[in-house]
VOPASE-552075 format. One record per residue (C-alpha): residue number from 1; x, y, z. Coordinates in steps of 0.2 Angstrom, whole numbers. Example, Ala and Ser with C-alpha at 12.3 -4.5 7.8 and 13.67 -1.06 7.14 Angstrom:
REM VOPASE-552075
- pos:px:py:pz
- 1:62:-22:39;
- 2:68:-5:36;
//
This chain:
REM VOPASE-552075
- pos:px:py:pz
- 1:426:705:205;
- 2:439:709:218;
- 3:433:714:236;
- 4:444:727:245;
- 5:452:719:260;
- 6:463:733:268;
- 7:455:738:284;
- 8:464:755:283;
- 9:453:759:268;
- 10:437:754:276;
- 11:434:771:284;
- 12:442:788:281;
- 13:439:804:291;
- 14:422:812:286;
- 15:418:796:276;
- 16:413:784:290;
- 17:397:779:282;
- 18:404:774:265;
- 19:404:755:268;
- 20:391:752:281;
- 21:372:751:282;
- 22:364:767:288;
- 23:348:768:298;
- 24:340:777:284;
- 25:345:763:272;
- 26:338:750:284;
- 27:321:760:285;
- 28:321:760:266;
- 29:321:741:264;
- 30:304:734:260;
- 31:296:723:272;
- 32:294:709:259;
- 33:312:704:254;
- 34:316:693:239;
- 35:330:683:232;
- 36:340:691:218;
- 37:354:678:216;
- 38:356:660:222;
- 39:375:657:226;
- 40:379:639:229;
- 41:372:635:246;
- 42:367:653:250;
- 43:357:668:243;
- 44:359:686:240;
- 45:344:696:245;
- 46:336:711:237;
- 47:339:720:254;
- 48:358:716:253;
- 49:359:723:235;
- 50:349:739:240;
- 51:360:741:255;
- 52:377:739:245;
- 53:370:750:231;
- 54:366:764:244;
- 55:384:762:251;
- 56:392:764:234;
- 57:381:779:231;
- 58:387:787:247;
- 59:405:783:243;
- 60:403:792:226;
- 61:394:807:234;
- 62:408:809:247;
- 63:420:810:233;
- 64:410:825:226;
- 65:405:816:210;
- 66:388:815:203;
- 67:379:799:209;
- 68:373:788:196;
- 69:355:780:197;
- 70:354:763:206;
- 71:350:754:189;
- 72:367:758:183;
- 73:376:751:198;
- 74:365:736:201;
- 75:374:724:190;
- 76:391:728:196;
- 77:386:728:214;
- 78:377:711:212;
- 79:392:703:204;
- 80:403:709:218;
- 81:391:702:231;
- 82:391:685:222;
- 83:410:684:223;
- 84:411:690:241;
- 85:397:677:246;
- 86:407:663:238;
- 87:423:668:247;
- 88:413:669:264;
- 89:406:651:261;
- 90:424:645:258;
- 91:429:653:274;
- 92:414:645:283;
- 93:419:628:276;
- 94:437:630:280;
- 95:433:634:298;
- 96:440:652:298;
- 97:433:661:313;
- 98:437:679:319;
- 99:437:680:338;
- 100:430:695:347;
- 101:448:700:353;
- 102:454:700:334;
- 103:438:710:329;
- 104:441:722:343;
- 105:459:725:338;
- 106:454:728:320;
- 107:440:741:326;
- 108:453:749:337;
- 109:466:750:322;
- 110:453:758:311;
- 111:448:771:324;
- 112:466:775:327;
- 113:469:778:308;
- 114:455:790:309;
- 115:463:799:324;
- 116:450:793:336;
- 117:447:782:351;
- 118:435:767:349;
- 119:423:777:359;
- 120:425:792:348;
- 121:423:781:333;
- 122:407:774:339;
- 123:400:791:343;
- 124:405:797:325;
- 125:395:782:318;
- 126:380:786:329;
- 127:381:805:323;
- 128:380:799:305;
- 129:365:787:309;
- 130:376:772:307;
- 131:375:755:316;
- 132:391:751:326;
- 133:386:732:326;
- 134:384:733:307;
- 135:401:741:305;
- 136:409:727:316;
- 137:400:714:305;
- 138:407:721:289;
- 139:424:722:296;
- 140:423:704:301;
- 141:417:699:284;
- 142:432:708:276;
- 143:444:699:288;
- 144:437:682:284;
- 145:439:686:265;
- 146:457:692:268;
- 147:461:675:277;
- 148:453:665:264;
- 149:464:673:251;
- 150:480:671:261;
- 151:476:652:262;
- 152:471:650:244;
- 153:481:662:235;
- 154:496:670:244;
- 155:503:654:252;
- 156:506:647:234;
- 157:516:661:228;
- 158:535:659:229;
- 159:549:671:223;
- 160:566:665:221;
- 161:583:674:224;
- 162:587:672:206;
- 163:570:680:201;
- 164:575:695:212;
- 165:592:696:204;
- 166:586:695:187;
- 167:573:708:190;
- 168:585:720:197;
- 169:597:717:183;
- 170:583:721:170;
- 171:580:738:162;
- 172:562:736:167;
- 173:567:733:185;
- 174:579:747:186;
- 175:566:759:179;
- 176:551:754:189;
- 177:560:754:206;
- 178:563:773:203;
- 179:545:777:200;
- 180:528:773:205;
- 181:511:777:199;
- 182:494:780:206;
- 183:482:774:193;
- 184:464:772:188;
- 185:457:761:174;
- 186:443:758:163;
- 187:441:741:155;
- 188:430:736:140;
- 189:430:717:140;
- 190:431:705:125;
- 191:427:687:128;
- 192:441:674:126;
- 193:432:667:110;
- 194:427:684:103;
- 195:426:686:84;
- 196:432:701:74;
- 197:415:709:75;
- 198:415:708:94;
- 199:432:715:95;
- 200:428:729:83;
- 201:413:734:94;
- 202:423:734:110;
- 203:437:745:101;
- 204:423:757:96;
- 205:416:758:113;
- 206:433:761:121;
- 207:437:774:108;
- 208:421:783:112;
- 209:425:783:130;
- 210:442:790:127;
- 211:435:804:116;
- 212:423:808:130;
- 213:438:809:142;
- 214:448:820:131;
- 215:433:832:131;
- 216:433:833:150;
- 217:421:819:155;
- 218:424:813:173;
- 219:435:797:173;
- 220:427:790:189;
- 221:409:792:183;
- 222:413:783:166;
- 223:422:769:176;
- 224:407:766:187;
- 225:395:766:172;
- 226:405:757:159;
- 227:420:748:165;
- 228:421:729:168;
- 229:436:731:179;
- 230:436:725:197;
- 231:439:742:203;
- 232:425:750:193;
- 233:414:754:208;
- 234:429:764:216;
- 235:429:775:200;
- 236:443:763:193;
- 237:455:768:206;
- 238:469:754:206;
- 239:480:762:220;
- 240:499:763:218;
- 241:507:752:205;
- 242:525:749:200;
- 243:528:748:181;
- 244:533:730:182;
- 245:516:726:188;
- 246:508:733:172;
- 247:506:724:155;
- 248:517:731:141;
- 249:517:744:134;
- 250:510:753:149;
- 251:526:749:159;
- 252:536:761:149;
- 253:523:773:143;
- 254:518:779:160;
- 255:535:787:163;
- 256:532:799:149;
- 257:515:804:154;
- 258:510:819:165;
- 259:499:817:180;
- 260:481:819:175;
- 261:483:812:157;
- 262:475:796:150;
- 263:481:783:139;
- 264:473:779:122;
- 265:463:762:123;
- 266:475:748:121;
- 267:472:730:118;
- 268:475:717:132;
- 269:471:699:134;
- 270:455:704:144;
- 271:450:718:133;
- 272:453:736:129;
- 273:460:746:144;
- 274:462:765:147;
- 275:473:771:161;
- 276:473:788:170;
- 277:489:794:180;
- 278:482:801:196;
- 279:499:804:205;
- 280:517:799:203;
- 281:531:797:215;
- 282:549:792:213;
- 283:562:782:223;
- 284:577:791:231;
- 285:593:785:238;
- 286:589:778:256;
- 287:602:782:269;
- 288:602:773:286;
- 289:611:779:302;
- 290:622:766:310;
- 291:632:766:326;
- 292:647:755:331;
- 293:644:751:349;
- 294:650:739:362;
- 295:643:735:379;
- 296:644:725:395;
- 297:627:718:401;
- 298:625:711:419;
- 299:609:703:424;
- 300:601:701:441;
- 301:600:683:447;
- 302:594:672:462;
- 303:611:675:470;
- 304:613:693:465;
- 305:599:705:468;
- 306:596:722:459;
- 307:607:732:471;
- 308:622:720:469;
- 309:620:720:450;
- 310:620:739:449;
- 311:635:739:461;
- 312:644:727:450;
- 313:641:737:434;
- 314:646:753:442;
- 315:662:745:448;
- 316:666:739:430;
- 317:662:757:424;
- 318:675:764:436;
- 319:688:751:431;
- 320:686:755:413;
- 321:687:774:417;
- 322:703:770:426;
- 323:711:762:411;
- 324:707:744:411;
- 325:703:736:394;
- 326:684:737:390;
- 327:685:721:379;
- 328:693:710:392;
- 329:681:715:405;
- 330:667:712:393;
- 331:673:694:390;
- 332:675:691:408;
- 333:659:699:415;
- 334:646:702:401;
- 335:631:691:401;
- 336:626:695:383;
- 337:629:679:374;
- 338:629:687:357;
- 339:643:699:360;
- 340:653:694:376;
- 341:666:683:366;
- 342:669:698:355;
- 343:673:710:369;
- 344:655:716:370;
- 345:656:722:352;
- 346:639:724:343;
- 347:647:730:327;
- 348:638:742:316;
- 349:620:742:321;
- 350:604:751:316;
- 351:598:761:332;
- 352:580:756:328;
- 353:584:738:331;
- 354:588:741:349;
- 355:576:744:364;
- 356:572:762:368;
- 357:582:764:383;
- 358:598:758:375;
- 359:595:768:360;
- 360:592:784:370;
- 361:608:782:380;
- 362:618:778:364;
- 363:611:793:356;
- 364:617:804:370;
- 365:634:797:372;
- 366:648:806:361;
- 367:659:795:350;
- 368:674:788:359;
- 369:666:790:376;
- 370:658:778:389;
- 371:641:780:396;
- 372:636:779:414;
- 373:628:763:419;
- 374:610:762:414;
- 375:595:749:415;
- 376:585:741:402;
- 377:573:726:403;
- 378:588:715:400;
- 379:598:721:415;
- 380:611:734:418;
- 381:623:740:405;
- 382:638:751:401;
- 383:641:755:383;
- 384:655:764:373;
- 385:651:772:356;
- 386:665:768:344;
- 387:659:777:328;
- 388:644:783:319;
- 389:640:783:300;
- 390:626:785:287;
- 391:625:769:276;
- 392:617:769:259;
- 393:604:755:261;
- 394:597:758:244;
- 395:603:741:238;
- 396:594:731:252;
- 397:579:742:250;
- 398:579:738:232;
- 399:580:720:235;
- 400:565:721:246;
- 401:555:731:234;
- 402:559:719:220;
- 403:553:705:231;
- 404:537:714:235;
- 405:534:719:217;
- 406:536:701:211;
- 407:525:694:224;
- 408:512:707:221;
- 409:512:704:203;
- 410:511:685:205;
- 411:497:688:218;
- 412:487:699:207;
- 413:488:687:193;
- 414:484:672:204;
- 415:470:681:213;
- 416:461:685:197;
- 417:463:668:191;
- 418:456:661:207;
- 419:441:673:208;
- 420:436:668:190;
- 421:438:650:194;
- 422:427:650:210;
- 423:414:660:200;
- 424:414:649:185;
- 425:413:633:196;
- 426:399:639:207;
- 427:381:637:204;
- 428:374:655:202;
- 429:357:659:197;
- 430:353:677:195;
- 431:335:682:198;
- 432:337:701:197;
- 433:323:708:185;
- 434:330:712:168;
- 435:346:703:171;
- 436:352:687:161;
- 437:350:672:172;
- 438:366:661:173;
- 439:370:644:181;
- 440:385:634:183;
//
């Protein structure tokens, strides 16, 4: 099972308690705890399972959906806790540590994304009866898991320039870069060595779910109760996906489907899957403003203080205004090694690549005119705007999108393989009443 690692998703406005242990949940834990699973060198306790089931129920309730009983959630939640525990053990053995400074930054980021200060965030947790220390611990665990995955999965993924070119030249690449889908899924699994009876039973179960959906059943509720997907506890929500990240024939089918529609069950290597289109968004031509500018930079030094530096650049400004050649003066006086030999010419440049002071002066200076001397962190400047244009950066954007899609696709595949591998190789003994016990 996959564990969400995006800190921006840990908390949302008015949903601050979704992922953390509440005071009420703590009070509900029985005084006598017990082990529900042995996981390699660690254990999962009943209190942990109860806590996480409670959190999932809170999340579902925040979405306005009917909350299923704990017995429906326990198996899914326990499996997630087992895989999470394995990753944390790997992090411990690998020496991965989250410093207090890093954790404080992460908490600050979450608070900011909820439009709060850290103090307001802490107060909001308190109002909801939640523990700030427990929230920090959950964030720390998520950060450890993220770093484990970066070391074990992401670093092994390589995408070549040729792969990007081939992808962009393909019909599928052209199609998927113009459209993106927010999806949810329900997966009815089939074992790798399933016989025809098992496959037929899975197909019947998937078809029954599909019929319920066509009659108006809640997709999220059915995903929570029936799906074997890693996103089941999130109502099957897969987030935004490009068509190229999906197995055929979904990559082409979704473009023809309206938002809110569901696919018929389709066979995949992992079982029968049903997708729901929650949202769509399409790619558009991306234009970027560029400015052709040249400048002269003069820096203070041990033998030239700030006042003398300012006086020099003002003198250069006056000489240019009097008709002297900007380029020749830049070659003689400019201390910007990247442009001095070119007469101060920075060529066409994206304003966002420049420091704010330079960008603001450049924006105020009309084309063909000289700016007054101004100061940045690098020293004193005078600039001349030679031209402005809007450039179609769609090609560059598409290359970057293609790179991201190919990496994400490889990452998703590699992550699922790796999670299955660590789960299969681990010693796991499930002691939850009513559950099948499993070992290595």
